[in-house]
C-alpha positions, 0 to 999 in steps of 0.5 A: 521533478515529476508532478501528479498527472504529468507522466512522460511518454513511456513511463512504466508503472507497476501497481500491486493490488490492482484488483482492489479498490485502491489499486484500481483507483491507482491504475485509473489515475496513472492511465489518465496520466498516460502511463504504461501499466503492469497490473497485479492482483488476485482476481483475474476478472477484476484485472481484465475489467481494470485493463479495459478501463485503463486503456479507454482512459489513456494508458499507452499499454496495459499488461495484467498478472493474477497471482497470490503474494503468499507464493513469494518465490513466484512473485519475485520471479515475476517482478524480475522477468517483467523488469528485465523485459521493460524496466519499471519507472515506478511501483506502488505496492497497494495489496494488503489484508485487513482483519480483526480478532473474531467475536469472543476471541481473546486474541487473533488466531495464529492463522490470521497472524501468518496471513496478514504478516505474509501479505502486509509485510513480507511480500511488499518488503521483499518485492520492493527490495528486489525492485529497488536494487534493480532501480539503483543499478539504473540510478532511477526509480520511484517506490510507493508503499501503502502503510496505515494510520493504524500502524501508529497504535498497538491496537489489541483488537487488530494487533497483526494488521497494525503491527504488519503495517508498522513493520512495513513502515520501518522497512520503508524508512530504512529502504528510503535511507539506503536508496536515496544515494542511488537516485531511487525514492521510497515513499510510505503513505499511511492512510486512515480509513478508505471507503472499500468493501473490506473497510465496511466489513469491520463494524464501528465508526470510520471518521475522515473516510477517504474515497479510493480516488482521493486516496489514490491521488494522495498516494501518487502525488507523494510518490511522484514527489519522492516524499518520505512519508505522507499521512492522509488525511491530516487529522491522523497525524495529529492523533498520532502525536496525541496518543503517543504523548499519553502515559501508558496508564491512560493510553492502554484503556483508550486503545482497548476502548476503540474495539468495534462493538461485539469484539 
């Protein structure tokens, strides 16, 4: 069993969302462990910087690809081409969008709904499906999907974010069950708040906030072990159970009360 920090020579890792803070931290951690990396993201300049940093940190090789996951056909062609050229041993799908309804709105607009579902659920699910089937043919591979502690709750002010991550969680569980007999592990990691620029754009308290580096270590440790589901930090696992146990007459007002100020 592989452990974090002990990737063997030639271990090839795909990081989707590598131009974001969590994705960049994942790439850096894999680089320090000596992996060969393929870094995907929307921001080509950030990918260039991440590539240079990963090579300096010890990565054996780094390639980058700038794309928008909403162009799903192009992303599927890219993952097939790269896996044909040099098969992946592990992939972590860390790209995602977080947003809430606007001030004065009764609910999220349909454009926001479509955008978040596309990036948070549709793209990672389709790409993970494509790669998992390829790994199954080799009887080897690890896939990590980044969910969210928000997926445990029907948040009326962040309905699409929570729901898209909930859908991803159910998909990850089904994929895990299907792939296990084929030697492929699928891990869902559900983090709480991560200290990123996107998180700080949303007002309100953010208890137990994780640094991107700490979150990345938790993601990689769980994925390399082949753990089915990891919730980090642990208080969010307790909160999940408490809220689920509440009767609806108490749960609904509680969830409404969590809306950030002004929303």
